[in-house]
N, C-alpha and C positions, 0 to 999 in steps of 0.2 A: 558409868558416869551419870550423875543426876543433873539434868539440865532444865531450866525454866524456859518455856516457850513464851515469847513476849509479842510476837508479830507473825503474820502470815502473808502469803501472796496467793491471790486467787485467779482462777481463769474466769472467763465469762459464762461458763456452763451453769445451767440452772440446777443440775443434780447436786445436792449437798455432798454426796459421797465422792464426787469427782472435782469439786470446786477448788479445794486447797491444792496448790501446786508446790509450795515451799513453806517451811516454818523457819523462824529465826529468833534471835535474841541478842543479849549483850554478855560477853565474856567477863570474868572477874577483872581483867585488865582494862576493860572499857571498850575493847574492839567488838565489832559486830560479827555474828556468825549467821549462816543461812544454809539450809540443806533442802533437797527435794523431799517431797512426801515419801517417795519410794525409798530413799536412803534412810529416812526416819523409821519406816516400817521395818526395813532390814535390820537396823540398829536395835529396835525393840525386840524383834524376834530372835536376834543373836545375843540378846542381853548385854549388848555393848553400851546402849543408852537406856535411860529411864527419863522420860519427859514428863513435865507437869505444867499446868497453868495455875495462876493465882486467881481464885474466885472469891471476892469479898475477903481477901486476906488469908484465905486458907488454900493449901495445895490440893489440886485435883489431878490425878494421874491421867496421862494420855495413853490410850491403848489402841491396839489394832483390832479393827472390826471388819466384817465381810458383809457387803450389801446383799440384798436378795438376788442380785444378778451375778454374784460371785466375785465382785471387785473388792480388793482390800483397800481400806482407808483408815485414817486415824481420827479418833474422837476422844472426848474425855469420858471417864467413868460416870455412870448414872446420868447419862446425857440423852437418854431415849434413843431414837433412831437417827436423829440428825446431830452433826457435830457443832451444836450451837455455841458452846463455850469457846471453841477454837475460831469459829466464824465471827464471833464478836470481837476478837482481837484486832488491833489496828493493822493496817497494811504495812509491810516491811518497806523501809526506805530503799 
């Protein structure tokens, strides 16, 4: 299932790799969806989900990365070391 991420929920942590706690968006029927970062990571790794964000009108894939400390987190492709495209999304309601 290909899903657009339109919002995030963040913790107060300063580490960019641990800051995102949830991602979310709007379903085709207008209802909202939200899931934990851990569930998103599992969905990507199991090929159950393929997430993307829209950056200046073009889709950019969300991938699983591993920090230098061994923590898995999600970020967008070609986004350097920090998940800036995701962190720039609005907070989920």
